[in-house]
All heavy atoms as an XYZ file, in Angstrom:
717
protein
N     -35.012    -39.536      1.358
C     -33.993    -38.929      2.181
C     -32.915    -38.275      1.332
O     -32.434    -37.205      1.680
C     -33.342    -39.976      3.096
C     -34.177    -40.346      4.275
S     -34.552    -38.891      5.234
C     -34.166    -39.443      6.824
N     -32.535    -38.933      0.263
C     -31.485    -38.415     -0.596
C     -31.919    -37.106     -1.238
O     -31.113    -36.187     -1.384
C     -31.121    -39.452     -1.660
C     -29.811    -39.131     -2.335
O     -29.086    -38.275     -1.880
N     -29.530    -39.822     -3.417
N     -33.188    -37.006     -1.603
C     -33.715    -35.784     -2.204
C     -33.662    -34.620     -1.216
O     -33.267    -33.501     -1.573
C     -35.157    -36.010     -2.682
C     -35.825    -34.802     -3.331
C     -35.099    -34.411     -4.601
C     -37.283    -35.115     -3.614
N     -34.013    -34.856      0.043
C     -33.977    -33.806      1.059
C     -32.541    -33.347      1.315
O     -32.284    -32.155      1.494
C     -34.621    -34.302      2.353
C     -36.128    -34.486      2.214
S     -36.892    -35.107      3.700
C     -36.634    -33.763      4.805
N     -31.612    -34.273      1.318
C     -30.206    -33.915      1.511
C     -29.702    -33.072      0.342
O     -28.952    -32.104      0.534
C     -29.367    -35.175      1.677
N     -30.123    -33.408     -0.864
C     -29.714    -32.639     -2.038
C     -30.274    -31.217     -1.987
O     -29.585    -30.257     -2.321
C     -30.183    -33.324     -3.316
O     -29.573    -34.581     -3.450
N     -31.537    -31.092     -1.578
C     -32.142    -29.770     -1.459
C     -31.453    -28.934     -0.371
O     -31.224    -27.736     -0.552
C     -33.636    -29.891     -1.163
C     -34.507    -30.368     -2.324
C     -35.943    -30.572     -1.865
C     -34.444    -29.391     -3.480
N     -31.107    -29.573      0.730
C     -30.419    -28.858      1.807
C     -29.043    -28.395      1.343
O     -28.622    -27.273      1.644
C     -30.294    -29.759      3.025
N     -28.353    -29.235      0.609
C     -27.034    -28.871      0.090
C     -27.155    -27.718     -0.915
O     -26.352    -26.787     -0.899
C     -26.393    -30.079     -0.577
C     -24.982    -29.854     -1.046
C     -24.368    -31.104     -1.641
O     -24.881    -32.209     -1.395
O     -23.379    -30.954     -2.371
N     -28.168    -27.769     -1.758
C     -28.404    -26.701     -2.733
C     -28.712    -25.384     -2.024
O     -28.188    -24.334     -2.382
C     -29.556    -27.099     -3.668
C     -29.948    -26.018     -4.632
C     -29.112    -25.674     -5.693
C     -31.146    -25.329     -4.487
C     -29.469    -24.671     -6.583
C     -31.507    -24.330     -5.370
C     -30.666    -24.000     -6.412
O     -31.013    -23.002     -7.289
N     -29.557    -25.441     -0.998
C     -29.909    -24.245     -0.240
C     -28.673    -23.662      0.447
O     -28.470    -22.448      0.470
C     -30.977    -24.579      0.799
C     -31.469    -23.381      1.583
C     -32.223    -22.381      0.739
O     -32.810    -22.765     -0.275
O     -32.225    -21.197      1.111
N     -27.842    -24.518      0.980
C     -26.610    -24.059      1.634
C     -25.683    -23.374      0.626
O     -25.058    -22.371      0.937
C     -25.904    -25.251      2.294
C     -24.674    -24.875      3.037
C     -25.014    -24.040      4.271
N     -23.806    -23.467      4.805
C     -23.642    -22.202      5.132
N     -24.638    -21.363      5.008
N     -22.509    -21.762      5.593
N     -25.612    -23.906     -0.567
C     -24.788    -23.307     -1.618
C     -25.334    -21.935     -2.011
O     -24.559    -20.996     -2.225
C     -24.731    -24.231     -2.840
C     -23.820    -23.749     -3.940
C     -22.360    -23.657     -3.527
O     -21.922    -24.465     -2.690
O     -21.669    -22.754     -4.034
N     -26.655    -21.782     -2.069
C     -27.256    -20.476     -2.363
C     -26.919    -19.453     -1.276
O     -26.589    -18.298     -1.570
C     -28.775    -20.601     -2.496
C     -29.313    -21.241     -3.773
C     -30.830    -21.343     -3.700
C     -28.899    -20.432     -4.982
N     -26.991    -19.892     -0.030
C     -26.659    -19.001      1.085
C     -25.204    -18.564      0.990
O     -24.874    -17.390      1.172
C     -26.947    -19.697      2.429
C     -28.447    -19.892      2.611
C     -26.351    -18.914      3.599
C     -28.833    -20.763      3.788
N     -24.314    -19.500      0.677
C     -22.893    -19.195      0.540
C     -22.650    -18.184     -0.586
O     -21.894    -17.233     -0.436
C     -22.101    -20.481      0.285
C     -20.602    -20.276      0.280
C     -19.838    -21.583      0.100
N     -20.096    -22.503      1.200
C     -20.616    -23.724      1.066
N     -20.911    -24.192     -0.121
N     -20.804    -24.482      2.109
N     -23.325    -18.377     -1.724
C     -23.174    -17.445     -2.846
C     -23.670    -16.049     -2.487
O     -23.027    -15.045     -2.804
C     -23.932    -17.966     -4.067
C     -23.287    -19.158     -4.736
C     -24.131    -19.701     -5.878
O     -25.148    -19.069     -6.240
O     -23.777    -20.771     -6.404
N     -24.821    -15.969     -1.821
C     -25.370    -14.673     -1.438
C     -24.466    -13.967     -0.423
O     -24.271    -12.754     -0.494
C     -26.763    -14.846     -0.848
C     -27.792    -15.246     -1.871
C     -29.151    -15.387     -1.237
N     -30.074    -16.001     -2.148
C     -30.958    -16.931     -1.818
N     -31.041    -17.347     -0.569
N     -31.762    -17.437     -2.713
N     -23.924    -14.734      0.506
C     -23.022    -14.149      1.499
C     -21.780    -13.597      0.832
O     -21.354    -12.466      1.107
C     -22.634    -15.197      2.551
O     -23.818    -15.670      3.196
C     -21.695    -14.611      3.596
N     -21.173    -14.352     -0.053
C     -19.976    -13.897     -0.748
C     -20.271    -12.681     -1.630
O     -19.456    -11.755     -1.706
C     -19.361    -15.024     -1.575
C     -18.670    -16.049     -0.700
O     -18.216    -15.732      0.394
N     -18.595    -17.279     -1.173
N     -21.431    -12.664     -2.269
C     -21.804    -11.514     -3.092
C     -21.970    -10.266     -2.221
O     -21.537     -9.171     -2.593
C     -23.096    -11.800     -3.855
N     -22.578    -10.415     -1.063
C     -22.733     -9.293     -0.141
C     -21.401     -8.783      0.370
O     -21.188     -7.576      0.487
N     -20.494     -9.693      0.686
C     -19.164     -9.290      1.155
C     -18.384     -8.564      0.060
O     -17.717     -7.561      0.319
C     -18.383    -10.507      1.640
C     -18.858    -11.119      2.966
C     -18.129    -12.422      3.232
C     -18.660    -10.141      4.103
N     -18.474     -9.051     -1.170
C     -17.797     -8.384     -2.284
C     -18.379     -6.993     -2.528
O     -17.656     -6.036     -2.789
C     -17.889     -9.231     -3.545
C     -17.005    -10.459     -3.513
C     -17.188    -11.325     -4.750
O     -18.029    -11.036     -5.597
N     -16.410    -12.387     -4.841
N     -19.700     -6.883     -2.420
C     -20.351     -5.592     -2.587
C     -19.913     -4.617     -1.500
O     -19.652     -3.446     -1.767
C     -21.867     -5.775     -2.552
O     -22.519     -4.543     -2.535
N     -19.809     -5.103     -0.272
C     -19.372     -4.252      0.831
C     -17.924     -3.816      0.637
O     -17.579     -2.661      0.892
C     -19.531     -4.990      2.158
N     -17.074     -4.720      0.182
C     -15.677     -4.360     -0.073
C     -15.573     -3.323     -1.191
O     -14.736     -2.428     -1.130
C     -14.871     -5.599     -0.448
C     -14.564     -6.489      0.727
C     -13.628     -7.624      0.341
N     -13.683     -8.659      1.343
C     -14.223     -9.859      1.172
N     -14.728    -10.200     -0.001
N     -14.240    -10.733      2.147
N     -16.424     -3.435     -2.197
C     -16.414     -2.473     -3.296
C     -16.807     -1.082     -2.806
O     -16.350     -0.076     -3.331
C     -17.353     -2.924     -4.406
N     -17.672     -1.027     -1.767
C     -18.088      0.250     -1.199
C     -17.180      0.681     -0.055
O     -17.485      1.621      0.668
C     -19.532      0.152     -0.692
C     -20.535      0.016     -1.821
C     -21.943     -0.134     -1.277
N     -22.112     -1.507     -0.772
C     -22.693     -1.832      0.364
N     -23.178     -0.915      1.152
N     -22.808     -3.086      0.733
N     -16.078     -0.024      0.127
C     -15.091      0.234      1.177
C     -15.742      0.220      2.554
O     -15.540      1.093      3.381
C     -14.328      1.565      0.938
C     -13.128      1.673      1.860
C     -13.892      1.701     -0.498
N     -16.554     -0.782      2.782
C     -17.193     -0.973      4.081
C     -16.443     -2.079      4.803
O     -16.158     -3.119      4.229
C     -18.653     -1.378      3.919
C     -19.500     -0.389      3.154
C     -19.877      0.768      3.975
N     -20.735      0.297      5.063
C     -21.176      1.055      6.030
N     -20.843      2.309      6.078
N     -21.949      0.578      6.960
N     -16.140     -1.836      6.064
C     -15.441     -2.837      6.852
C     -16.380     -3.280      7.961
O     -16.881     -2.455      8.722
C     -14.140     -2.265      7.443
C     -13.230     -1.821      6.313
C     -13.454     -3.282      8.333
C     -12.004     -1.087      6.768
N     -16.592     -4.551      8.075
C     -17.476     -5.063      9.100
C     -16.713     -5.450     10.345
O     -15.515     -5.257     10.461
N     -17.442     -5.986     11.298
C     -16.823     -6.458     12.519
C     -16.943     -5.467     13.654
O     -17.481     -4.372     13.526
N     -16.412     -5.879     14.756
C     -16.470     -5.075     15.963
C     -15.446     -3.941     15.912
O     -14.343     -4.126     15.423
C     -16.171     -5.975     17.153
C     -16.282     -5.284     18.466
C     -16.070     -6.243     19.587
N     -16.172     -5.507     20.838
C     -15.963     -6.023     22.013
N     -15.638     -7.293     22.106
N     -16.058     -5.309     23.088
N     -15.798     -2.764     16.431
C     -14.824     -1.663     16.473
C     -13.600     -2.051     17.292
O     -13.678     -2.837     18.228
C     -15.591     -0.528     17.158
C     -17.018     -0.862     16.985
C     -17.110     -2.360     16.922
N     -12.482     -1.450     16.973
C     -11.215     -1.800     17.599
C     -10.966     -1.017     18.884
O     -10.150     -0.113     18.935
C     -10.051     -1.546     16.626
C     -10.207     -2.197     15.293
C     -10.081     -3.701     15.401
C     -10.117     -4.308     14.029
N     -10.744     -5.556     13.925
N     -11.704     -1.310     19.926
C     -11.458     -0.706     21.227
C     -11.992      0.700     21.358
O     -12.850      1.149     20.607
N     -11.477      1.426     22.342
C     -11.931      2.773     22.615
C     -11.335      3.777     21.634
O     -10.220      3.632     21.177
C     -11.526      3.182     24.030
C     -12.216      2.422     25.123
C     -11.496      1.699     26.043
C     -13.598      2.439     25.241
C     -12.119      1.004     27.061
C     -14.227      1.753     26.255
C     -13.483      1.033     27.169
O     -14.111      0.361     28.161
N     -12.085      4.843     21.374
C     -11.569      5.941     20.555
C     -10.691      6.831     21.427
O     -10.701      6.722     22.656
C     -12.724      6.777     19.976
O     -13.433      7.376     21.059
C     -13.658      5.936     19.132
N      -9.943      7.726     20.808
C      -9.070      8.625     21.559
C      -9.882      9.524     22.487
O      -9.464      9.818     23.615
C      -8.245      9.464     20.600
N     -11.054      9.944     22.030
C     -11.922     10.784     22.864
C     -12.386     10.024     24.105
O     -12.374     10.561     25.218
C     -13.128     11.242     22.049
C     -14.095     12.103     22.828
C     -15.331     12.451     22.014
O     -15.334     12.233     20.797
O     -16.281     12.952     22.622
N     -12.779      8.774     23.934
C     -13.234      7.972     25.056
C     -12.099      7.721     26.036
O     -12.302      7.768     27.250
C     -13.811      6.634     24.562
O     -14.836      6.897     23.619
C     -14.388      5.827     25.708
N     -10.905      7.474     25.531
C      -9.758      7.242     26.409
C      -9.465      8.486     27.230
O      -9.206      8.399     28.433
C      -8.526      6.795     25.602
C      -8.753      5.385     25.066
C      -7.266      6.843     26.453
C      -7.679      4.897     24.143
N      -9.535      9.666     26.609
C      -9.285     10.895     27.367
C     -10.346     11.091     28.441
O     -10.043     11.538     29.557
C      -9.210     12.095     26.445
O     -10.451     12.312     25.812
N     -11.608     10.759     28.130
C     -12.663     10.834     29.137
C     -12.386      9.878     30.289
O     -12.552     10.221     31.461
C     -14.021     10.486     28.527
C     -14.658     11.573     27.729
C     -16.025     11.110     27.266
C     -16.697     12.122     26.386
N     -18.021     11.643     25.948
N     -11.959      8.671     29.963
C     -11.716      7.675     30.999
C     -10.519      8.042     31.870
O     -10.517      7.777     33.073
C     -11.534      6.293     30.363
C     -12.802      5.722     29.737
C     -12.489      4.445     28.984
C     -13.872      5.482     30.763
N      -9.516      8.663     31.281
C      -8.378      9.122     32.078
C      -8.831     10.205     33.046
O      -8.441     10.215     34.220
C      -7.239      9.616     31.164
C      -6.174     10.327     31.958
C      -6.641      8.451     30.399
N      -9.679     11.113     32.570
C     -10.233     12.137     33.446
C     -11.094     11.508     34.532
O     -11.040     11.914     35.702
C     -11.039     13.142     32.622
C     -11.615     14.326     33.371
C     -10.513     15.122     34.052
C     -12.377     15.213     32.417
N     -11.871     10.496     34.168
C     -12.678      9.787     35.158
C     -11.798      9.164     36.230
O     -12.151      9.155     37.406
C     -13.504      8.688     34.477
C     -14.723      9.137     33.703
C     -15.296      7.968     32.925
C     -15.764      9.710     34.622
N     -10.663      8.644     35.819
C      -9.753      7.997     36.770
C      -9.249      9.012     37.791
O      -9.168      8.714     38.978
C      -8.587      7.354     36.034
C      -7.644      6.606     36.956
C      -6.524      5.993     36.200
N      -5.736      7.049     35.592
C      -4.771      6.854     34.729
N      -4.472      5.642     34.342
N      -4.095      7.851     34.237
N      -8.947     10.219     37.328
C      -8.475     11.232     38.268
C      -9.600     11.699     39.195
O      -9.370     11.940     40.377
C      -7.879     12.442     37.530
O      -8.864     12.988     36.663
C      -6.671     12.031     36.729
N     -10.820     11.806     38.667
C     -11.955     12.203     39.497
C     -12.303     11.104     40.496
O     -12.724     11.374     41.617
C     -13.175     12.550     38.618
C     -12.875     13.771     37.760
C     -14.408     12.805     39.460
C     -13.938     14.067     36.739
N     -12.106      9.861     40.108
C     -12.470      8.723     40.952
C     -11.675      8.710     42.258
O     -12.127      8.168     43.261
C     -12.240      7.415     40.189
C     -12.720      6.188     40.922
C     -14.071      5.897     41.012
C     -11.819      5.327     41.532
C     -14.517      4.783     41.681
C     -12.252      4.209     42.206
C     -13.597      3.940     42.278
O     -14.035      2.838     42.944
N     -10.516      9.320     42.246
C      -9.695      9.340     43.458
C     -10.326     10.192     44.553
O      -9.951     10.081     45.720
C      -8.293      9.835     43.125
C      -7.546      8.847     42.258
C      -6.174      9.340     41.897
C      -5.503      8.327     40.976
N      -4.189      8.771     40.552
N     -11.300     11.027     44.203
C     -12.035     11.804     45.199
C     -13.018     10.868     45.892
O     -13.996     10.409     45.297
C     -12.776     12.959     44.513
C     -13.523     13.842     45.490
O     -13.362     13.651     46.717
O     -14.259     14.726     45.027
N     -12.780     10.569     47.150
C     -13.575      9.565     47.856
C     -14.966     10.056     48.241
O     -15.792      9.257     48.671
C     -12.830      9.068     49.120
C     -11.586      8.315     48.733
C     -12.514     10.213     50.053
N     -15.248     11.334     48.072
C     -16.565     11.843     48.448
C     -17.611     11.606     47.363
O     -18.798     11.763     47.618
C     -16.495     13.356     48.745
O     -16.080     14.040     47.561
C     -15.529     13.647     49.876
N     -17.194     11.211     46.179
C     -18.139     11.014     45.072
C     -18.451      9.539     44.885
O     -17.593      8.681     45.022
C     -17.561     11.576     43.779
C     -17.394     13.068     43.803
C     -16.951     13.580     42.460
C     -16.649     15.039     42.555
N     -17.582     15.869     41.900
N     -19.706      9.273     44.547
C     -20.119      7.912     44.214
C     -19.779      7.648     42.753
O     -19.672      8.587     41.957
C     -21.628      7.753     44.406
C     -22.088      7.977     45.814
C     -23.582      7.845     45.931
N     -24.233      8.534     44.814
C     -25.480      8.299     44.423
N     -26.213      7.417     45.023
N     -26.005      8.962     43.425
N     -19.627      6.378     42.345
C     -19.337      6.080     40.931
C     -20.388      6.632     39.978
O     -20.065      7.116     38.902
C     -19.296      4.550     40.890
C     -18.903      4.155     42.268
C     -19.523      5.179     43.179
N     -21.669      6.624     40.380
C     -22.731      7.144     39.523
C     -22.559      8.641     39.287
O     -22.854      9.155     38.221
C     -24.112      6.871     40.126
C     -24.476      5.406     40.190
C     -23.909      4.707     41.412
O     -23.478      5.393     42.368
O     -23.867      3.475     41.418
N     -22.075      9.363     40.314
C     -21.853     10.805     40.174
C     -20.700     11.097     39.230
O     -20.594     12.193     38.698
C     -21.556     11.428     41.538
C     -22.706     11.285     42.514
O     -23.863     11.188     42.044
O     -22.449     11.264     43.731
N     -19.846     10.118     39.044
C     -18.673     10.317     38.193
C     -18.995     10.001     36.735
O     -18.699     10.784     35.837
C     -17.500      9.444     38.682
C     -17.091      9.863     40.099
C     -16.320      9.555     37.741
C     -16.119      8.927     40.753
N     -19.609      8.850     36.450
C     -19.743      8.422     35.053
C     -20.946      9.012     34.325
O     -20.912      9.157     33.109
C     -19.712      6.899     34.925
C     -20.935      6.157     35.399
C     -22.044      6.018     34.590
C     -20.964      5.555     36.640
C     -23.161      5.324     35.009
C     -22.068      4.850     37.073
C     -23.153      4.744     36.255
O     -24.245      4.063     36.664
N     -22.011      9.379     35.012
C     -23.194      9.905     34.322
C     -22.949     11.245     33.617
O     -23.413     11.438     32.501
C     -24.377      9.989     35.275
C     -24.992      8.628     35.520
C     -26.289      8.706     36.260
C     -26.837      7.302     36.435
N     -28.077      7.278     37.172
N     -22.232     12.213     34.212
C     -21.984     13.480     33.485
C     -21.173     13.293     32.196
O     -21.224     14.129     31.309
C     -21.207     14.324     34.497
C     -21.545     13.765     35.817
C     -21.774     12.315     35.595
N     -20.456     12.192     32.094
C     -19.654     11.937     30.903
C     -20.415     11.184     29.823
O     -19.858     10.835     28.799
C     -18.385     11.172     31.272
C     -17.380     12.027     31.975
C     -17.345     12.082     33.350
C     -16.492     12.793     31.252
C     -16.433     12.876     34.006
C     -15.571     13.593     31.897
C     -15.538     13.639     33.278
N     -21.689     10.889     30.076
C     -22.491     10.220     29.069
C     -22.333      8.712     29.046
O     -22.828      8.054     28.137
N     -21.634      8.143     30.026
C     -21.532      6.689     30.096
C     -22.807      6.160     30.718
O     -23.392      6.780     31.608
C     -20.317      6.276     30.932
C     -18.964      6.684     30.365
C     -17.867      6.370     31.366
C     -18.700      5.969     29.064
N     -23.255      5.011     30.256
C     -24.527      4.479     30.727
C     -24.376      3.466     31.842
O     -25.346      3.103     32.478
C     -25.286      3.809     29.570
O     -24.454      2.792     29.020
C     -25.645      4.826     28.508
N     -23.172      3.017     32.073
C     -22.964      2.047     33.137
C     -21.565      2.214     33.701
O     -20.726      2.893     33.133
C     -23.208      0.627     32.646
C     -22.336      0.197     31.500
C     -22.824     -1.148     30.958
N     -21.772     -1.894     30.342
C     -21.221     -1.629     29.171
N     -21.633     -0.593     28.480
N     -20.269     -2.377     28.677
N     -21.327      1.571     34.805
C     -20.097      1.791     35.546
C     -18.968      0.849     35.096
O     -17.813      1.094     35.415
C     -20.380      1.674     37.063
C     -20.547      0.241     37.483
C     -19.304      2.342     37.876
N     -19.250     -0.179     34.316
C     -18.221     -1.150     33.931
C     -17.037     -0.532     33.197
O     -15.898     -0.883     33.493
C     -18.810     -2.292     33.106
C     -19.568     -3.312     33.924
C     -21.010     -2.916     34.184
O     -21.485     -1.954     33.548
O     -21.648     -3.542     35.029
N     -17.240      0.412     32.239
C     -16.063      1.008     31.601
C     -15.182      1.756     32.593
O     -13.968      1.743     32.481
C     -16.647      1.970     30.569
C     -18.000      1.461     30.292
C     -18.472      0.856     31.584
N     -15.805      2.371     33.584
C     -15.037      3.075     34.601
C     -14.170      2.091     35.376
O     -12.975      2.306     35.556
C     -15.976      3.817     35.542
C     -15.349      4.482     36.764
C     -14.360      5.552     36.325
C     -16.409      5.065     37.651
N     -14.768      0.997     35.818
C     -14.000      0.017     36.576
C     -12.944     -0.666     35.718
O     -11.848     -0.946     36.196
C     -14.927     -1.019     37.207
C     -15.744     -0.474     38.355
C     -17.080     -0.777     38.492
C     -15.170      0.374     39.302
C     -17.829     -0.266     39.537
C     -15.900      0.889     40.349
C     -17.226      0.558     40.461
O     -17.958      1.068     41.501
N     -13.248     -0.910     34.454
C     -12.253     -1.564     33.601
C     -11.063     -0.654     33.357
O      -9.921     -1.105     33.349
C     -12.878     -1.996     32.280
O     -13.259     -0.879     31.529
N     -11.297      0.651     33.200
C     -10.169      1.567     32.994
C      -9.383      1.727     34.278
O      -8.157      1.876     34.258
C     -10.626      2.926     32.421
C      -9.443      3.702     31.841
C     -11.274      3.785     33.461
C      -8.837      3.132     30.636
N     -10.060      1.663     35.406
C      -9.332      1.742     36.677
C      -8.458      0.513     36.880
O      -7.325      0.614     37.344
C     -10.302      1.903     37.838
C     -11.035      3.239     37.877
C     -12.109      3.217     38.945
C     -10.075      4.375     38.112
N      -8.977     -0.662     36.534
C      -8.170     -1.879     36.630
C      -6.999     -1.828     35.664
O      -5.885     -2.221     35.989
C      -9.032     -3.110     36.349
C     -10.031     -3.488     37.425
C     -10.916     -4.630     36.944
C      -9.310     -3.869     38.704
N      -7.241     -1.327     34.445
C      -6.186     -1.243     33.444
C      -5.122     -0.253     33.889
O      -3.940     -0.468     33.683
C      -6.774     -0.830     32.091
C      -5.789     -0.880     30.956
S      -6.561     -0.657     29.355
C      -7.158      0.999     29.475
N      -5.545      0.833     34.535
C      -4.571      1.840     34.944
C      -3.686      1.340     36.077
O      -2.583      1.827     36.258
C      -5.281      3.124     35.362
O      -6.018      2.903     36.544
N      -4.176      0.367     36.841
C      -3.329     -0.209     37.878
C      -2.249     -1.089     37.282
O      -1.171     -1.237     37.862
C      -4.166     -1.026     38.850
C      -5.016     -0.143     39.725
O      -4.713      1.019     39.928
N      -6.104     -0.693     40.235
N      -2.490     -1.659     36.108
C      -1.521     -2.542     35.473
C      -0.543     -1.792     34.582
O       0.616     -2.110     34.512
C      -2.246     -3.603     34.650
C      -3.067     -4.539     35.497
C      -3.787     -5.550     34.642
C      -4.663     -6.432     35.513
N      -5.476     -7.324     34.747
N      -1.040     -0.775     33.886
C      -0.194     -0.022     32.952
C      -0.734      1.383     32.817
O      -1.875      1.653     33.126
C      -0.147     -0.708     31.589
C      -1.496     -0.819     30.927
C      -1.461     -1.619     29.649
O      -0.798     -2.660     29.629
O      -2.093     -1.176     28.692
N       0.047      2.270     32.330
C      -0.373      3.655     32.140
C      -1.148      3.788     30.839
O      -0.731      3.249     29.805
C       0.852      4.575     32.104
C       0.512      6.044     32.121
C      -0.253      6.492     33.366
O      -0.021      5.923     34.436
O      -1.067      7.399     33.237
N      -2.274      4.486     30.845
C      -3.098      4.669     29.661
C      -2.524      5.819     28.849
O      -2.229      6.881     29.371
C      -4.553      4.974     30.056
C      -5.382      5.249     28.823
C      -5.114      3.855     30.860
N      -2.370      5.606     27.557
C      -1.823      6.638     26.679
C      -2.944      7.474     26.121
O      -3.938      7.034     25.699
C      -1.010      6.006     25.555
C      -0.474      7.084     24.626
C       0.122      5.196     26.135
């Protein structure tokens, strides 16, 4: 049992070293990981336009978001909810 625990600890240390080496290499290449920080300015302008079009009651949500290249209706609804709470810049 002690031998298996030692091997597992050694393997974990190798994984840690490889991860740190990869992160250092990415930093040297000025690569930043992680999730993007929200919507881009272009997307926000599209969503603001969508919000104004959405006020037309004769159009279905699918007729509104598909021409803008959105694949689902959730971003439309989230921007509409956000616009009720605060003004989008």
